[in-house]
N, CA, C and O atoms as a DFTB+ gen file, in Angstrom:
760 C
 N C O
     1  1      21.928      21.051     -23.042
     2  2      20.394      20.304     -24.421
     3  2      20.112      18.958     -23.321
     4  3      19.121      18.692     -22.640
     5  1      21.238      18.359     -23.451
     6  2      21.759      17.293     -23.610
     7  2      22.080      16.884     -22.254
     8  3      22.007      15.667     -22.090
     9  1      22.486      17.713     -21.020
    10  2      21.839      17.815     -19.832
    11  2      20.275      17.199     -19.442
    12  3      19.888      16.085     -19.089
    13  1      19.621      18.441     -19.680
    14  2      18.659      18.744     -19.999
    15  2      17.409      17.174     -20.541
    16  3      16.504      16.898     -19.753
    17  1      17.529      16.471     -21.660
    18  2      17.478      15.492     -21.931
    19  2      17.903      14.127     -20.559
    20  3      16.986      13.347     -20.300
    21  1      18.861      14.001     -20.016
    22  2      19.427      13.944     -19.240
    23  2      18.718      13.198     -18.129
    24  3      18.339      12.087     -17.759
    25  1      18.786      14.920     -17.717
    26  2      17.576      14.352     -16.336
    27  2      16.237      14.067     -16.406
    28  3      15.385      13.544     -15.687
    29  1      16.322      14.633     -17.626
    30  2      14.053      14.469     -17.922
    31  2      13.541      13.083     -18.014
    32  3      12.416      12.623     -17.817
    33  1      15.112      12.320     -18.508
    34  2      14.862      10.926     -18.478
    35  2      14.709       9.930     -17.100
    36  3      14.089       8.954     -16.676
    37  1      15.774      10.948     -16.723
    38  2      16.118       9.863     -14.894
    39  2      14.854      10.307     -14.114
    40  3      14.547       9.717     -13.078
    41  1      14.019      11.477     -14.659
    42  2      13.516      11.855     -13.618
    43  2      11.802      10.853     -14.061
    44  3      10.869      10.482     -13.349
    45  1      11.997      10.768     -15.102
    46  2      10.820       9.801     -15.556
    47  2      11.290       8.404     -14.990
    48  3      10.485       7.729     -14.349
    49  1      12.048       8.141     -15.122
    50  2      12.493       6.615     -14.017
    51  2      12.326       6.653     -13.067
    52  3      11.715       5.631     -12.756
    53  1      12.564       7.527     -11.891
    54  2      12.289       7.725     -11.000
    55  2      10.809       7.749     -10.609
    56  3      10.451       7.156      -9.591
    57  1       9.899       8.439     -11.408
    58  2       8.590       8.275     -11.219
    59  2       8.328       6.738     -12.043
    60  3       7.237       6.700     -11.473
    61  1       8.336       5.890     -12.581
    62  2       7.851       5.439     -12.885
    63  2       8.139       4.052     -12.203
    64  3       7.528       2.992     -12.339
    65  1       9.363       4.383     -11.344
    66  2      10.122       3.195     -10.802
    67  2       8.598       3.353      -9.275
    68  3       7.978       2.498      -8.642
    69  1       8.572       5.200      -9.275
    70  2       7.577       5.088      -7.770
    71  2       5.909       5.001      -7.574
    72  3       5.027       5.234      -6.747
    73  1       6.151       4.416      -9.149
    74  2       4.332       4.284      -9.278
    75  2       4.281       2.836      -9.243
    76  3       5.228       2.147      -8.864
    77  1       2.991       2.307      -9.703
    78  2       2.792       0.637      -9.564
    79  2       1.653       0.373      -8.818
    80  3       1.133       0.871      -7.820
    81  1       1.348      -0.752      -9.739
    82  2       0.344      -1.597      -9.143
    83  2      -0.334      -2.057      -8.192
    84  3      -1.527      -2.358      -8.182
    85  1       0.604      -2.131      -7.190
    86  2       0.264      -2.101      -5.360
    87  2      -0.019      -3.323      -5.026
    88  3      -0.934      -3.513      -4.224
    89  1       0.476      -4.063      -5.397
    90  2       0.515      -5.765      -5.491
    91  2       1.820      -6.210      -5.045
    92  3       2.926      -5.668      -5.056
    93  1       1.249      -7.756      -4.506
    94  2       2.644      -8.467      -4.277
    95  2       2.608     -10.182      -5.423
    96  3       1.750     -11.022      -5.150
    97  1       3.268     -10.356      -6.197
    98  2       3.178     -11.046      -6.567
    99  2       3.638     -12.713      -5.947
   100  3       4.817     -13.006      -5.744
   101  1       2.956     -13.287      -5.805
   102  2       2.972     -14.721      -5.595
   103  2       2.580     -15.906      -6.299
   104  3       2.804     -17.116      -6.270
   105  1       2.143     -15.364      -6.715
   106  2       2.081     -16.439      -8.573
   107  2       3.357     -17.209      -9.354
   108  3       3.266     -17.866     -10.391
   109  1       4.633     -16.932      -8.529
   110  2       5.667     -17.624      -8.962
   111  2       6.414     -18.591      -8.959
   112  3       7.363     -18.463      -9.731
   113  1       6.367     -19.819      -8.221
   114  2       6.267     -21.122      -8.024
   115  2       6.374     -21.397      -6.646
   116  3       7.042     -22.205      -6.001
   117  1       5.600     -20.577      -6.370
   118  2       5.598     -20.839      -4.669
   119  2       6.450     -19.898      -3.647
   120  3       6.356     -19.972      -2.422
   121  1       7.439     -18.853      -4.476
   122  2       8.403     -17.491      -4.636
   123  2       7.949     -16.671      -3.692
   124  3       7.133     -17.459      -3.212
   125  1       7.831     -15.690      -3.035
   126  2       7.158     -15.105      -2.779
   127  2       8.547     -13.694      -2.836
   128  3       9.635     -13.602      -2.267
   129  1       7.764     -12.737      -3.864
   130  2       8.517     -11.843      -4.705
   131  2       7.677     -10.355      -5.138
   132  3       6.922     -10.014      -6.048
   133  1       8.371      -9.614      -3.755
   134  2       7.256      -8.021      -3.604
   135  2       7.634      -7.174      -4.571
   136  3       8.793      -6.891      -4.875
   137  1       6.472      -6.702      -5.133
   138  2       6.502      -6.101      -5.681
   139  2       6.306      -4.155      -5.950
   140  3       6.986      -3.431      -6.677
   141  1       5.257      -3.824      -5.149
   142  2       5.243      -2.944      -4.417
   143  2       4.491      -2.963      -3.315
   144  3       3.897      -4.001      -3.024
   145  1       4.345      -1.365      -2.195
   146  2       3.895      -1.777      -1.458
   147  2       1.850      -2.223      -1.482
   148  3       0.978      -2.028      -2.329
   149  1       1.844      -2.730      -0.388
   150  2       0.157      -3.414      -0.670
   151  2      -0.569      -1.378      -0.462
   152  3       0.089      -0.343      -0.352
   153  1      -2.093      -1.581      -0.491
   154  2      -1.919      -0.194      -0.592
   155  2      -2.862      -0.207       0.555
   156  3      -3.352      -1.311       0.790
   157  1      -3.337       1.074       1.556
   158  2      -3.889       0.677       2.918
   159  2      -5.130      -0.338       3.174
   160  3      -6.174      -0.096       2.569
   161  1      -5.103      -0.852       3.569
   162  2      -6.301      -2.171       4.616
   163  2      -6.321      -2.953       3.145
   164  3      -7.492      -3.310       3.015
   165  1      -5.632      -3.346       2.079
   166  2      -5.973      -4.482       0.962
   167  2      -5.875      -6.025       1.739
   168  3      -6.688      -6.108       2.658
   169  1      -5.484      -6.596       1.646
   170  2      -5.315      -8.100       1.893
   171  2      -5.049      -8.827       0.728
   172  3      -5.838      -8.639      -0.198
   173  1      -3.900      -9.807       0.504
   174  2      -3.725     -10.440      -0.377
   175  2      -4.642     -11.535      -0.595
   176  3      -4.559     -12.247       0.406
   177  1      -5.115     -11.811      -1.056
   178  2      -5.870     -13.129      -1.644
   179  2      -5.687     -14.463      -0.522
   180  3      -4.509     -14.451      -0.164
   181  1      -6.251     -15.319      -0.016
   182  2      -5.630     -16.472       0.158
   183  2      -5.365     -17.535      -0.616
   184  3      -4.969     -18.606      -0.155
   185  1      -5.568     -17.307      -1.865
   186  2      -4.913     -18.162      -2.892
   187  2      -4.260     -17.786      -3.399
   188  3      -3.980     -18.466      -4.387
   189  1      -3.594     -16.692      -3.265
   190  2      -2.628     -15.921      -3.926
   191  2      -1.427     -15.527      -2.923
   192  3      -0.492     -14.775      -3.199
   193  1      -1.628     -16.130      -1.813
   194  2      -0.797     -16.005      -0.473
   195  2       0.150     -17.128      -0.923
   196  3      -0.150     -18.139      -1.559
   197  1       1.874     -16.582      -0.268
   198  2       3.094     -17.331      -0.260
   199  2       3.523     -17.784       1.356
   200  3       2.769     -17.377       2.240
   201  1       4.203     -18.258       1.584
   202  2       4.896     -18.914       3.048
   203  2       5.754     -18.305       2.898
   204  3       6.545     -18.126       1.972
   205  1       5.580     -17.807       4.211
   206  2       6.974     -17.096       4.532
   207  2       7.538     -17.900       4.810
   208  3       7.094     -19.018       5.070
   209  1       9.355     -17.356       4.850
   210  2      10.047     -17.877       4.914
   211  2      10.232     -18.204       6.668
   212  3       9.664     -17.589       7.571
   213  1      11.043     -19.168       6.790
   214  2      11.426     -19.253       8.118
   215  2      12.618     -18.440       8.507
   216  3      13.345     -17.986       7.623
   217  1      12.957     -18.148      10.229
   218  2      14.029     -17.614      10.531
   219  2      14.066     -17.157      11.576
   220  3      13.039     -16.513      11.793
   221  1      14.804     -17.153      12.447
   222  2      15.313     -16.985      14.140
   223  2      16.027     -16.111      14.146
   224  3      16.538     -15.528      13.190
   225  1      16.145     -15.910      15.387
   226  2      17.663     -14.661      15.841
   227  2      17.692     -14.217      17.086
   228  3      17.099     -14.814      17.984
   229  1      18.294     -13.264      17.261
   230  2      18.399     -12.873      18.824
   231  2      17.405     -11.726      19.375
   232  3      17.325     -10.709      18.686
   233  1      16.628     -11.806      20.577
   234  2      15.422     -10.907      20.986
   235  2      16.419      -9.934      21.512
   236  3      17.565     -10.212      21.866
   237  1      15.795      -8.640      21.522
   238  2      16.346      -7.465      22.460
   239  2      16.193      -7.828      24.500
   240  3      15.357      -8.124      25.353
   241  1      17.001      -7.664      24.408
   242  2      16.856      -8.203      25.598
   243  2      17.090      -9.306      26.861
   244  3      17.024      -9.317      28.090
   245  1      17.512     -10.536      25.371
   246  2      18.192     -11.490      25.471
   247  2      16.919     -12.943      25.354
   248  3      15.714     -13.023      25.593
   249  1      17.731     -13.698      24.974
   250  2      16.953     -14.830      24.456
   251  2      16.675     -15.340      22.832
   252  3      16.613     -14.672      21.799
   253  1      16.578     -16.396      23.001
   254  2      15.868     -16.579      21.066
   255  2      14.578     -17.006      20.588
   256  3      13.684     -17.612      21.178
   257  1      14.652     -16.574      19.409
   258  2      13.423     -16.362      19.128
   259  2      13.427     -17.304      17.858
   260  3      14.454     -17.225      17.184
   261  1      12.328     -18.298      17.360
   262  2      11.793     -18.782      15.950
   263  2      10.746     -18.868      15.531
   264  3       9.740     -19.212      16.151
   265  1      10.851     -18.500      14.173
   266  2       8.971     -17.875      13.745
   267  2       8.410     -18.880      13.786
   268  3       7.202     -18.835      13.554
   269  1       9.081     -20.295      14.117
   270  2       7.719     -21.469      14.372
   271  2       7.024     -20.630      15.780
   272  3       6.147     -21.310      16.311
   273  1       7.220     -19.577      16.306
   274  2       6.218     -19.478      17.334
   275  2       5.239     -18.634      17.010
   276  3       4.287     -18.375      17.745
   277  1       5.411     -18.218      16.011
   278  2       4.154     -17.485      15.325
   279  2       3.111     -17.960      14.774
   280  3       2.086     -17.363      14.442
   281  1       3.580     -19.885      14.600
   282  2       2.312     -20.327      14.147
   283  2       0.912     -20.512      14.140
   284  3       0.466     -19.633      14.877
   285  1       0.102     -21.108      13.750
   286  2      -1.377     -20.486      13.853
   287  2      -1.909     -18.801      15.045
   288  3      -2.560     -18.504      16.047
   289  1      -1.144     -18.273      14.095
   290  2      -1.304     -16.732      14.555
   291  2      -0.864     -16.119      13.819
   292  3       0.306     -16.162      13.438
   293  1      -2.674     -14.611      13.047
   294  2      -1.979     -13.428      12.164
   295  2      -1.022     -13.079      13.120
   296  3      -1.175     -13.187      14.337
   297  1       0.178     -12.569      12.421
   298  2       1.309     -12.650      13.226
   299  2       1.376     -10.641      12.208
   300  3       0.506     -10.280      11.415
   301  1       2.715      -9.711      12.640
   302  2       1.959      -8.487      12.245
   303  2       3.779      -8.602      12.465
   304  3       4.339      -8.863      13.530
   305  1       4.227      -8.417      11.576
   306  2       6.637      -8.375      12.009
   307  2       6.413      -7.078      10.811
   308  3       5.817      -6.911       9.747
   309  1       7.303      -6.314      11.746
   310  2       7.489      -4.983      12.163
   311  2       9.054      -4.480      11.302
   312  3       9.937      -5.338      11.315
   313  1       9.304      -3.437      10.746
   314  2      11.095      -3.598      10.395
   315  2      10.845      -2.432      11.375
   316  3       9.878      -2.528      12.130
   317  1      11.361      -1.717      11.410
   318  2      12.133      -1.121      11.912
   319  2      13.489      -0.510      12.478
   320  3      14.490      -1.202      12.665
   321  1      13.408       1.141      12.787
   322  2      15.022       1.551      13.795
   323  2      14.648       2.759      14.259
   324  3      14.028       3.696      13.755
   325  1      15.265       2.518      15.583
   326  2      15.506       3.483      16.594
   327  2      16.382       5.139      15.592
   328  3      16.139       6.229      16.107
   329  1      17.071       5.136      14.605
   330  2      17.181       6.464      14.050
   331  2      16.107       6.527      12.438
   332  3      16.386       6.779      11.266
   333  1      15.139       6.247      12.981
   334  2      14.047       5.938      11.996
   335  2      13.040       6.969      12.372
   336  3      12.597       6.593      13.456
   337  1      12.477       8.038      12.038
   338  2      11.690       9.528      11.787
   339  2       9.982       8.508      12.240
   340  3       9.309       8.594      13.268
   341  1       9.735       7.549      10.891
   342  2       8.326       7.428      10.640
   343  2       8.420       6.100      11.799
   344  3       7.407       6.224      12.488
   345  1       9.189       4.932      12.275
   346  2       9.358       4.618      13.094
   347  2       8.818       5.629      14.744
   348  3       8.332       5.246      15.808
   349  1       9.037       6.387      14.455
   350  2       8.655       7.164      15.930
   351  2       7.343       7.175      16.124
   352  3       6.717       7.374      17.165
   353  1       6.977       6.950      15.066
   354  2       5.393       7.650      15.260
   355  2       3.867       6.576      15.069
   356  3       2.700       6.665      15.452
   357  1       4.810       5.404      14.121
   358  2       4.227       4.174      13.590
   359  2       4.629       3.395      15.084
   360  3       3.564       3.347      15.699
   361  1       5.209       3.060      15.531
   362  2       5.872       1.945      17.080
   363  2       4.809       2.381      17.982
   364  3       3.932       1.517      18.019
   365  1       4.566       3.316      18.672
   366  2       3.642       3.405      20.157
   367  2       2.320       3.212      19.303
   368  3       1.434       2.630      19.929
   369  1       1.981       3.601      17.919
   370  2       0.456       3.150      17.214
   371  2       0.655       1.688      16.863
   372  3      -0.467       1.188      16.791
   373  1       1.375       0.993      16.671
   374  2       1.325      -0.971      16.384
   375  2       1.641      -0.804      18.407
   376  3       2.440      -1.734      18.509
   377  1       1.554      -0.454      19.319
   378  2       1.533      -1.186      20.214
   379  2       0.371      -0.768      21.223
   380  3       0.055      -1.407      22.227
   381  1      -0.237       0.474      20.756
   382  2      -1.491       0.120      21.297
   383  2      -2.594      -1.068      20.265
   384  3      -3.220      -1.979      20.807
   385  1      -2.638      -0.792      18.691
   386  2      -2.907      -2.279      17.788
   387  2      -2.936      -3.345      19.039
   388  3      -3.980      -3.706      19.582
   389  1      -1.113      -3.963      19.553
   390  2      -1.088      -5.091      19.900
   391  2      -2.170      -5.075      21.483
   392  3      -2.862      -6.083      21.620
   393  1      -2.232      -4.496      22.072
   394  2      -2.717      -4.090      23.298
   395  2      -4.138      -4.552      23.158
   396  3      -4.593      -5.173      24.118
   397  1      -4.872      -4.361      22.173
   398  2      -5.829      -4.294      21.713
   399  2      -5.995      -6.213      21.538
   400  3      -6.720      -6.925      22.233
   401  1      -5.141      -6.634      20.481
   402  2      -5.692      -7.637      20.068
   403  2      -4.781      -8.862      20.948
   404  3      -5.290      -9.982      20.915
   405  1      -3.662      -8.737      21.614
   406  2      -2.855      -9.871      21.898
   407  2      -3.837     -11.085      22.169
   408  3      -3.743     -12.138      21.538
   409  1      -4.505     -10.927      22.862
   410  2      -5.190     -11.699      22.976
   411  2      -6.619     -12.701      22.372
   412  3      -7.399     -13.493      22.900
   413  1      -6.422     -12.150      21.004
   414  2      -6.907     -12.633      20.001
   415  2      -6.613     -13.287      18.714
   416  3      -6.840     -13.019      17.534
   417  1      -5.896     -14.451      19.496
   418  2      -4.425     -14.943      18.030
   419  2      -3.734     -14.281      17.416
   420  3      -3.160     -14.846      16.485
   421  1      -3.411     -12.529      17.672
   422  2      -2.233     -11.629      16.754
   423  2      -1.032     -11.752      17.743
   424  3      -0.734     -11.540      18.918
   425  1      -0.545     -12.200      16.624
   426  2       1.225     -11.437      17.758
   427  2       1.781     -11.020      16.720
   428  3       1.684     -11.208      15.507
   429  1       2.886      -9.919      17.986
   430  2       3.551      -8.782      16.867
   431  2       5.133      -9.016      17.545
   432  3       5.437      -9.061      18.737
   433  1       6.134      -9.162      16.169
   434  2       7.523      -9.041      16.582
   435  2       7.940      -7.403      15.680
   436  3       7.547      -6.976      14.595
   437  1       8.849      -6.842      16.668
   438  2       9.650      -5.528      15.857
   439  2      11.582      -6.945      15.639
   440  3      12.392      -7.760      16.082
   441  1      10.946      -5.938      14.401
   442  2      12.597      -6.171      13.670
   443  2      13.362      -4.757      13.895
   444  3      13.145      -3.575      13.630
   445  1      14.343      -5.496      14.505
   446  2      15.392      -3.813      14.624
   447  2      16.729      -4.292      13.127
   448  3      17.289      -5.323      12.754
   449  1      16.717      -3.402      12.870
   450  2      17.483      -3.404      11.237
   451  2      18.223      -2.239      11.563
   452  3      18.045      -1.141      12.091
   453  1      19.264      -3.013      10.960
   454  2      20.530      -1.255      10.782
   455  2      21.060      -0.580      11.933
   456  3      21.123       0.639      12.098
   457  1      21.343      -1.263      12.518
   458  2      20.807      -0.609      14.589
   459  2      22.679      -0.517      14.865
   460  3      23.379      -1.515      15.038
   461  1      22.968       0.292      14.852
   462  2      24.794       0.541      15.295
   463  2      24.744       0.130      16.897
   464  3      25.909       0.151      17.296
   465  1      23.970      -0.183      17.819
   466  2      24.099      -0.591      19.526
   467  2      22.791      -1.082      19.593
   468  3      21.742      -0.461      19.421
   469  1      23.005      -2.547      19.924
   470  2      21.592      -2.636      20.545
   471  2      21.125      -1.503      22.334
   472  3      20.083      -1.474      22.989
   473  1      21.889      -1.082      22.445
   474  2      21.111       0.146      23.416
   475  2      20.252       1.046      22.999
   476  3      19.202       1.432      23.514
   477  1      21.028       1.495      21.560
   478  2      20.373       2.273      20.914
   479  2      18.553       1.601      21.056
   480  3      17.843       2.031      21.966
   481  1      18.170       0.863      20.349
   482  2      17.359      -0.058      19.924
   483  2      16.918      -0.070      21.488
   484  3      17.246       1.052      21.872
   485  1      16.437      -0.648      22.407
   486  2      15.965      -0.960      23.975
   487  2      16.356       0.776      24.057
   488  3      15.930       1.086      25.170
   489  1      16.794       1.696      23.592
   490  2      15.998       2.934      24.576
   491  2      15.253       2.851      23.958
   492  3      14.395       3.515      24.540
   493  1      14.722       2.425      22.891
   494  2      13.520       2.685      21.804
   495  2      12.348       2.486      22.263
   496  3      11.292       3.089      22.450
   497  1      12.956       1.169      22.436
   498  2      11.531       0.417      23.037
   499  2      11.105       0.698      24.452
   500  3       9.912       0.573      24.725
   501  1      11.935       1.055      25.349
   502  2      11.384       1.136      26.927
   503  2      11.128       2.750      27.044
   504  3      10.597       3.154      28.078
   505  1      11.544       3.837      25.859
   506  2      10.699       5.172      25.894
   507  2       9.502       4.958      25.345
   508  3       8.641       5.542      26.003
   509  1       8.983       4.274      24.260
   510  2       8.030       4.209      23.740
   511  2       6.917       2.542      23.797
   512  3       6.387       1.942      22.861
   513  1       6.914       2.243      25.253
   514  2       6.354       1.604      26.379
   515  2       5.999       0.215      25.112
   516  3       4.896      -0.275      24.871
   517  1       7.189      -0.104      24.549
   518  2       6.705      -1.381      23.450
   519  2       7.177      -2.670      24.425
   520  3       8.269      -2.861      24.961
   521  1       5.814      -3.574      24.460
   522  2       5.723      -4.737      24.964
   523  2       6.075      -5.736      24.458
   524  3       6.705      -6.644      25.000
   525  1       5.526      -5.645      22.835
   526  2       5.399      -6.575      22.246
   527  2       7.811      -7.113      21.548
   528  3       8.680      -6.341      21.145
   529  1       7.842      -8.022      21.681
   530  2       9.044      -8.615      21.022
   531  2       9.622      -7.996      19.929
   532  3       9.179      -7.718      18.815
   533  1      10.866      -7.807      20.544
   534  2      11.465      -7.430      18.874
   535  2      12.716      -7.784      18.692
   536  3      13.461      -7.388      19.589
   537  1      13.437      -8.659      17.477
   538  2      14.857      -8.773      17.053
   539  2      16.064      -8.496      17.486
   540  3      15.832      -7.433      18.063
   541  1      16.978      -8.653      17.596
   542  2      17.792      -6.854      17.362
   543  2      18.629      -7.773      16.017
   544  3      19.157      -8.883      16.085
   545  1      18.523      -6.963      14.987
   546  2      19.422      -7.611      13.819
   547  2      19.911      -6.988      12.761
   548  3      19.552      -7.180      11.599
   549  1      20.771      -6.202      13.150
   550  2      21.335      -5.080      12.617
   551  2      21.908      -5.478      11.264
   552  3      22.234      -4.505      10.584
   553  1      22.097      -6.587      10.744
   554  2      22.526      -6.468       9.659
   555  2      21.515      -6.964       8.333
   556  3      21.882      -7.361       7.227
   557  1      19.824      -6.755       8.971
   558  2      19.130      -7.345       8.094
   559  2      18.633      -8.561       7.851
   560  3      17.612      -8.680       7.174
   561  1      19.215      -9.513       8.312
   562  2      19.480     -10.959       7.775
   563  2      18.440     -11.634       7.816
   564  3      18.598     -12.734       7.284
   565  1      16.737     -11.334       8.497
   566  2      15.205     -11.622       8.657
   567  2      14.646     -11.361       7.394
   568  3      13.968     -12.131       6.714
   569  1      15.245      -9.355       6.949
   570  2      14.065      -9.019       6.052
   571  2      14.796      -9.496       4.852
   572  3      14.010      -9.494       3.905
   573  1      16.141      -9.962       4.450
   574  2      16.826     -11.059       3.598
   575  2      16.376     -11.877       3.131
   576  3      16.402     -12.183       1.939
   577  1      15.671     -12.593       4.347
   578  2      14.938     -14.103       4.401
   579  2      14.275     -13.680       3.158
   580  3      14.913     -14.146       2.214
   581  1      13.164     -12.927       2.721
   582  2      12.011     -12.291       2.386
   583  2      12.444     -11.814       1.359
   584  3      12.708     -10.631       1.141
   585  1      12.624     -13.440       0.097
   586  2      13.495     -13.394      -1.144
   587  2      12.296     -11.716      -1.680
   588  3      11.071     -11.605      -1.639
   589  1      13.480     -10.609      -2.165
   590  2      13.044      -9.579      -3.173
   591  2      12.396      -8.454      -2.590
   592  3      12.058      -7.372      -3.071
   593  1      12.233      -9.251      -0.735
   594  2      12.274      -7.892       0.138
   595  2      12.964      -6.946       0.279
   596  3      14.132      -7.069       0.646
   597  1      12.375      -5.702       0.006
   598  2      13.685      -4.479      -0.261
   599  2      13.898      -4.566       1.173
   600  3      12.947      -4.794       1.921
   601  1      15.402      -4.356       1.728
   602  2      15.695      -4.446       3.318
   603  2      16.235      -3.420       3.805
   604  3      16.814      -3.360       4.890
   605  1      16.074      -2.542       3.017
   606  2      16.536      -1.239       3.116
   607  2      15.338       0.005       2.889
   608  3      15.487       1.169       2.517
   609  1      13.923      -0.862       3.330
   610  2      12.749       0.069       3.238
   611  2      12.209       0.048       4.609
   612  3      11.624      -0.900       5.132
   613  1      12.559       1.595       5.317
   614  2      12.144       0.533       6.604
   615  2      12.037       2.584       6.602
   616  3      12.695       3.510       6.129
   617  1      10.020       2.304       7.959
   618  2       9.880       0.988       8.386
   619  2       8.330       0.569       7.720
   620  3       7.372       1.335       7.621
   621  1       8.403      -1.395       7.145
   622  2       8.015      -2.049       6.299
   623  2       7.498      -3.605       7.841
   624  3       7.944      -4.255       8.786
   625  1       5.930      -3.264       6.740
   626  2       5.318      -4.030       7.741
   627  2       5.450      -5.403       6.506
   628  3       5.334      -5.229       5.292
   629  1       5.619      -6.256       6.935
   630  2       4.738      -7.524       7.026
   631  2       3.244      -8.637       7.508
   632  3       3.481      -9.448       8.403
   633  1       2.035      -8.631       7.006
   634  2       0.970      -9.474       7.622
   635  2       0.941     -10.861       7.671
   636  3       0.288     -11.284       6.717
   637  1       1.454     -11.918       8.512
   638  2       1.510     -12.835       8.110
   639  2      -0.528     -13.345       8.897
   640  3      -1.217     -12.929       9.829
   641  1      -0.715     -14.568       7.640
   642  2      -2.007     -14.983       8.184
   643  2      -1.801     -16.719       9.233
   644  3      -0.715     -17.263       9.034
   645  1      -2.587     -17.325      10.045
   646  2      -2.227     -18.353      10.876
   647  2      -1.814     -19.376      10.427
   648  3      -1.389     -20.255      11.177
   649  1      -1.848     -19.568       8.554
   650  2      -1.306     -20.446       8.169
   651  2       0.624     -20.212       7.769
   652  3       1.375     -20.857       7.038
   653  1       0.858     -18.955       8.682
   654  2       2.143     -18.800       8.197
   655  2       2.685     -17.923       6.478
   656  3       3.826     -17.808       6.029
   657  1       1.644     -17.545       6.005
   658  2       1.733     -17.143       4.593
   659  2       1.482     -15.499       5.002
   660  3       0.880     -15.012       5.959
   661  1       2.128     -14.925       3.982
   662  2       2.092     -13.649       3.258
   663  2       0.713     -13.073       2.721
   664  3       0.414     -12.988       1.529
   665  1      -0.236     -12.614       4.009
   666  2      -1.169     -11.596       3.790
   667  2      -1.024     -10.052       3.144
   668  3      -1.842      -9.673       2.306
   669  1      -0.303      -9.484       3.440
   670  2      -0.069      -7.648       3.421
   671  2       1.140      -7.471       3.372
   672  3       1.892      -8.007       4.186
   673  1       1.464      -6.867       2.632
   674  2       2.921      -5.822       3.004
   675  2       2.960      -4.407       2.811
   676  3       2.234      -3.898       1.957
   677  1       3.606      -3.830       3.401
   678  2       3.596      -2.424       3.334
   679  2       4.729      -1.835       3.757
   680  3       5.325      -2.353       4.701
   681  1       5.252      -0.614       3.127
   682  2       6.835      -0.170       2.628
   683  2       6.205       1.091       3.141
   684  3       5.163       1.647       2.794
   685  1       7.111       1.413       4.071
   686  2       6.611       2.825       4.625
   687  2       5.924       2.328       6.178
   688  3       5.940       1.393       6.979
   689  1       5.437       3.434       5.990
   690  2       3.837       3.798       7.901
   691  2       2.995       3.228       7.359
   692  3       2.421       3.321       6.274
   693  1       2.916       2.176       8.794
   694  2       1.333       2.463       8.745
   695  2      -0.024       3.207       9.695
   696  3       0.215       4.096      10.513
   697  1      -0.901       2.886       9.536
   698  2      -1.516       3.886      10.466
   699  2      -2.318       2.411      11.055
   700  3      -2.489       1.291      10.574
   701  1      -2.744       3.172      12.529
   702  2      -3.049       2.031      13.601
   703  2      -4.483       1.460      12.368
   704  3      -4.646       0.298      11.996
   705  1      -5.397       2.748      11.932
   706  2      -6.730       1.974      11.514
   707  2      -6.148       0.965      10.550
   708  3      -6.132      -0.265      10.597
   709  1      -5.787       1.616       9.875
   710  2      -5.254       0.479       8.278
   711  2      -5.084      -1.422       9.449
   712  3      -5.856      -2.238       9.953
   713  1      -3.803      -1.245       9.337
   714  2      -3.028      -2.040      10.784
   715  2      -3.766      -2.935      11.136
   716  3      -3.639      -4.151      10.992
   717  1      -4.840      -2.140      11.777
   718  2      -6.557      -2.594      12.319
   719  2      -7.356      -3.184      11.395
   720  3      -7.603      -4.370      11.613
   721  1      -7.795      -2.731      10.497
   722  2      -8.362      -3.258       9.525
   723  2      -7.816      -5.098       8.344
   724  3      -8.195      -6.131       7.793
   725  1      -6.798      -4.268       8.669
   726  2      -6.405      -6.235       8.219
   727  2      -6.598      -6.674       8.846
   728  3      -7.592      -7.384       8.696
   729  1      -5.816      -6.734      10.316
   730  2      -6.179      -7.670      11.411
   731  2      -7.596      -8.514      11.382
   732  3      -7.671      -9.742      11.382
   733  1      -8.714      -7.582      11.356
   734  2      -9.525      -7.862      11.465
   735  2     -10.295      -8.270      10.095
   736  3     -11.495      -8.540      10.123
   737  1      -9.517      -8.302       8.862
   738  2      -9.929      -9.057       7.750
   739  2      -9.914     -10.354       8.010
   740  3     -10.952     -11.014       7.971
   741  1      -8.351     -11.049       8.404
   742  2      -7.783     -12.223       7.761
   743  2      -8.052     -12.583       9.381
   744  3      -8.375     -13.771       9.409
   745  1      -8.049     -12.179      10.368
   746  2      -9.055     -12.899      11.563
   747  2     -10.030     -13.306      11.351
   748  3     -10.578     -14.095      12.121
   749  1     -10.616     -12.856      10.118
   750  2     -12.242     -12.660       9.691
   751  2     -12.170     -14.125       8.729
   752  3     -13.254     -14.629       8.435
   753  1     -11.422     -14.520       8.444
   754  2     -10.965     -15.493       7.556
   755  2     -11.296     -17.019       7.505
   756  3     -11.532     -17.788       6.574
   757  1     -11.205     -17.202       9.208
   758  2     -10.865     -18.204      10.065
   759  2     -12.605     -18.918       9.799
   760  3     -12.944     -19.950      10.377
């Protein structure tokens, strides 16, 4: 009987942790704190957005990258891994959206995390014909720079507005239709 009660309480806690308001709390002294994934197509109101942290790192294929390169653009940051099944579905769709919007003031950046070998990440990018750059971040340091952001939630996507503020956060896969809708909404704010 005691085990049944403990199991029921455990299930209740799990259910309670997986539900939520679907909002991002950004009114906490200017700090960005992840609460739950933003529902599909929802953009955080501009007056409730917090600045994204600055970051830099090594690009797959060589070269360095700084988040300052995203200034002035709507930026889509996608945290992925070659070992991630949902990433194999989502990443080619992101490439389709990227091909449509790259000349419209929209930048994409992949952030390859928790990868055991840069070779696996490069093979993934080549296999799916991904043209936007990706940082090689095997320790997930960039994800950790987003205070409170769950670095172990892969795939995850953060969309920044042209002022470098967090405009939308997704944990899990994002469809190309939802991504395109959010990008269009943010572009329409200007």
